[in-house]
N, C-alpha and C positions, 0 to 999 in steps of 0.2 A: 297755158300750163303754168307759166311763171307767175301770173297774177294769182292763181289759186294758192300757190305756195306762199307767196309773200303776203297774202291776205290773212294768213293764219294769225290768230291772236297771240300776243306774248304769253298769255296765261296757258294756252294750249302747248306752246313751245316749252314752257317751264315744266308743265306736267309730263311731257314726253321725256325731258331731261331727267326729272326726278325718278320716273318709272325706269328709265334705262339705267340710271345709277344704282337703283335698288336691285334690279336683276343682276347687274354685274357684280355688285357687292356680295350677293348671295353666292354667285358662281366662284368668285375669286376667294371669298372666305372659305368655301368648301375646298377649293384648290389648296389653300394654305394648310388646311387641316390634313388633307391627304399627303401633302408634301412633308409635313411634320411626322405623320405616321410612317411614311416611306423610310425616313432616317431612323425613327424609333425601332421599327422592325429590322432594318438593316443592321442596327447596332447589336441586335440579338443574333442575327444570322452570321455575322462576320467577327473575326478577332479585331483587336484594336488597330493593327496596321492596315488590314483590309478596309475597315470602316473609314480610317483616315484617308486612304487613297480615293475611295468613292466620294467622300465629302470634298476633297480637293478637286476632283473632276467636276463636280457640280458647281463649285465656287468659280472655277475658271470659265466654265460654260456660261454661267450667269452673267459674268462680266462681258463676255463676247456678245451675248444676246442683247444686253442693255446698251452697249456702246455701238455695236455695228448694225443691229437689226431693228431696234426700236425707232430710230430716226425715220426709216421708211414707213413703218407702221403709222407714225404721227403724220408724215407727209401725205400718205393716202387718206387717212382719216380727215385731215383738214381740207384737202383739195376736193375730195368727193363731196363732203358735206357742203362746202361753199358752192359748188356747181349745182348740187341738188336744190339749194336754197334759191338759186336763180332760175329754177325750173328745168335744169338739165339732169333728169333722173337716170337716163340710160346712156350707154356708150361712153363712159368715162375713160380717158386715155390711161392705159396701164403700162405702155411700153417703157416710158421714161422711168417710173418707179421700179419696174422690174429690172431695167438695165442697171440702175443704181444698186439695187439689192444684190444682183448677180455680181456686180463689181466688188461689193463688200465681202461677199462669200468667197470670191476668187482670191481676194487679198488675204483673207484668213487662211485659205487652203495653201497658198504659196508659202506664207509664213510658217504654218504648221509643218509643211514638208521640209522646209529648210531647217527648222528647229526640231526635227523629229527625234534626234538622238538625245539632246538635253531634256526635252519634254518627257520622253519615255524613261530615261534613267534618273533624272533629278526629281521629277514630280511623281512618277508612278513606279519607282523602284524597279525599272526594267520590264514592267508588265505591258507587253505589246498590245494586248486586247484592250486595255483601258485607253491607250493612245488612239487606236482606231475608232473606238466608241466616241471619244471626244471629237474627232474629226467628222465622223458621220453625223453625230448629233448636231454639231454646229451648222452643217450644211442643211440638215432637215429643218432646223429652226429658222433658217432664212425663208423657207417657204411658209412655215407656220406664222411668222410675224407679218409676212406679206398678206396672208389671208386675214389675219386679225385687223390689219389696217383697212382692208376692203370692207369687212363686216362692220367695223366701227363707223366708217364713213357713211355707210348706208343705214346706220343706227339699228342694225340687226343684233341687238344686244343679247337676245335670247340665244342665238347661235354662237355669239362670241363667248358667252358664259358656258355654253355647252361644250365648246371647243376646249377651253382651258380645263374644265372639270373632267372631261373624258380623258384628256392628256394626263392629269394627275392620278386618276384611277388606274389607268393602264400602267403607269410607272410603279404604283403601289403594289400591283399584283406580282411583280417579280421578286421582291424580297419575301413576300408571303409564300410564294412557291418554293423558295430556298429553305425557309423555316419548316415548311411542310414536308421537305425531303423530295419534292418533285424535280428540283434543280439543285445545283451545287456550285459554290464558289462565288468570289466577288465579281467575276466577269459577268455572271448571270444577273447579279443584283444591279451592276452598272448597265447591263443591257436594257433595263427598264427605262433608263434615261434616254436611250436612243429610240426605243419603241414608242415612247410617249408622243413626240411630235409627229411621227409617222401615223400613229393611230388617230390623232386629233384631226388630221387632214381629211379623214373620212367624213367629217361634218360639212366640209366645204362644198362638195358637189350637190348635196341636198339643199344647202342654203342658196346656192347659185340657181338651181333649178326652180325653186320657189320664187326667187327674186325676178328672174327673167320671165317667168310665166306671168307675174303680176305687172311687169312693165314692158311687155313685148312691143307695145305700140308707141313707146316714148321716142321722142326725137333724139338723134345722135348729134350733140352740139360739136362745134368746131373746137379745136384745141386752143386753150388759153395760153398766153405767153408764159405764165408761171408753170404750166404743165410741161414746157420744153426742158431739155436736159440741163441747161445752165442754171435756171432759177431753182429747179427741183434739187439739183446737186448742191447748190449753196444752202438751201434750207436743210437738207439731210445732213450736210457737213456741220452746220451750226448745232443741230440737235445732237449729233454725235459728240460734239465738244461739251454740250450740256450734260449728257449722260456720263461722260468721262469725269467731269467735274463733280457730279453727284456721287459717283463711286469713290472719288478721292475724299469727299467729306465723310463718307461712311467707313472707309477702309484705311486711309493713310495713317491714322493715329495708331492702328494696330501694328503697322509696319515700322513705325519710327520709335517705338518705345524700346527700352534697353534689353529686356529679356522676355522669354516666352510666357512666364507666369504673369507678368504685367500685361502682356498682350492679351492674354485670356481675360483678365479683369476688364480691360478696356473694351474688348469685343462684347462681353456680356452686358456691360453698361450701355453700349450703343444699340443693343437689341431693343432697348426701350424706344428708340427711334425707328429701328428697322421694321419692326412688326407693323406699326401703324402706316408706315410708308408703303409696305407691301399691299395692305388693304386699300390705301388711297389710290393705287393704280386704277382701281375700278372707277373712282370719281374722275380721275384724270382722263381715262379712256372715253367716258361719256361726255365730259365737259368740253374737250377740244372740238368735236364736231358740232356740239350745240353752240359754242361761241363762234365758230367759223360760219355757221348758218346765220346767226344774228348779225355778224359783221357784214356778210354779203348782202343782207336785206336791210341794213341800216337800222337794226333793232337796238339802238344805243341804250335806251332805258332798260330793256330786258337784259342786255349784255351786262350792264352795271349791277342789276338786281341779282343775276346769277352769281357774279363774283362776290357781292356783298353777302348773300346767303351762305355761300360756301365758306367764306372767311369767318362768319359768325359761328357756324357749326364747328369749325376747326378750333376757334378760340374756346368754345365751351368744352370740347373734348380735351384739349390740352390743359385747361384749368382743372378739370376733374382728375386728370392723370397726375398733375402736380400735387394736388391735395392728397391723393392716395399715396403717392410716394413720400410725401412729407410725413404722413401718419405711419405707414408700415413698410416703406420702401426698403430700408436696410434689412429688415427681418425677411422679407420676401426674397430678396437677392441672395441672402445667405442660405435660405432654405432651398431655393430652386437650383442654384449653382454650386452648392456645397462650399461656399466661401468662408473664410475665417471671420470671426466676429469683429466688427469694427472696420473692415476693409472698405465697405461702401458707406460714404458719408451721406447723411440725409440731405444736406444742402446741395451736394454735387448731383444727386439723383433728380432733385427738383430742377436744377439748372438744365439737365438733359431733357426733361419734359418740356421746359420752356423752349429749348432749342428745337425740339421735335415740332412744337406748334408753329414756330417761325419757319421751319423747313417745309411743313405742309402748306403754310400760307404762301411761301415763295413758289411752291409747285403750282398753286392755283394762279398766281400772278404770271407765272411762266406760260401757262396755257393761254392766258389772255394775250400775252405778247406773241405767241406763235399764231394765234387766230388772226391777229392784226398784221402779220407779216413782219414782225420785229425779231425774227429769230437770231439775226447777227448781234443785235444789241443785247438780247437776253443771254446769248452765249458769252459775250464779254463780261456781263455781270457774274455769271457762274464761274468763269475762269478767275476773275479777280477775287471772289470769295474763297475759292479753293486754294489759290495761291497764298492768300492771307492765312488760311488755316495751316498750310504746310509750314509757312514761316513761323507761326506761333508755336508749332510743335517742335521745331528745330531750335528755337530760342528758349533757354532755361529760365524764363521769367517766373514760372511757377515750378517749384522743385518737385512736388508730387506729380508724377506723370499721369496718374489717373485723373486727378483734379485738373491738370493742364489740358487733357483731352476733353473733359466735360465742359470746361469754360471755353476752350477754343472752338468746340463744335457749336455751342450756343452763340458765341460771338460771330462766327462765320455765317451762321444761319441768319442772325440779325442783320449783318451787312448785306447779305444776299437779298433778304426780304425788303430792306430799304431801297436798294438799287432797282429791284424789279417793281416796287411800288411807284418809284419816281418815273420809271418807264411807262407804267400803266397810266399815271396821271397825265404824262405828256401825250400819250396816245389818245386820251379822251378829248 
């Protein structure tokens, strides 16, 4: 069994990776579209205050999902792919990742219950329904992200894409029902955020049934040392720090500027980076199990080729984005965000595009580090870059806060990319 898997040619592995990335890109791009439509329709269904509360609920939930639940998704994706590459297709140990995910969910639940009053009053203006939707959604997403990791590790990217797409369509139906008059109020719009992960889990039994039918006769390998709680917990903890650092790069500038108006300008500028990063999750999701498989089978040339091809594609994309922003960036930002003329500088927007390219490149090198078991070193690089960005924002080296955020983001991304590239070279 192992020999048939390891004998697969690098070209076939590359084709599988490209095919998986393409399927996921379509699924996640569609998901992004329906998420945009959810908020667009919600804006028509609710008044400004109600829309703001639903948006805040989603923002808090997104941070919880990224920091607490994505680490176990990546843990499952990496370990299952590596075991499959060694010929162990069936019987992957799930107890340890499930224990870690349950621990993260329990920690969130305890914190949410302790902080129930300030969350309800300060974030949601006393709306109890929104608080309980936040709590229930966060617990439901623990299961959803566990399922995503399982599907990604088995490279079942069609089901993975179907899961996230079904999730976004379900969420979108709720504000549509409110606009149509079938439902009423912001609680029903927010209920779509809870219904989405619950509905998406309906994809999982179908996927598992097909998978187990295909591999019913596979051997059940013994548990590896890294599958045990200690190694898995360290890996998940490191990835949690990575996710927290990435959220800092994208959000801390908005929190540290002087006033709400400037915060809005900074947030809009950083959307130039946020949108590609959202789509890049599809590449990351398919890249990690591919690299883990190559690392397990000592496919070093194919490993380096996958990294090189991804970095070249990112460089081309970032270059085109920078040229576009240099040509019409300020006009587009003023048109889309109804900003005053001259607020967004041409050079500042180009700097953001360069930072976005470096951020995406760092994400690729980060997956290489995770595949090789260098999660702790990668986390240290992310924490150093995030700390440098926070320090830059606090020091008034650049008086214009928008320009300070633009240059600081690009500088932090450059530092991060350099650190992770050094780690990648050392790993080779």
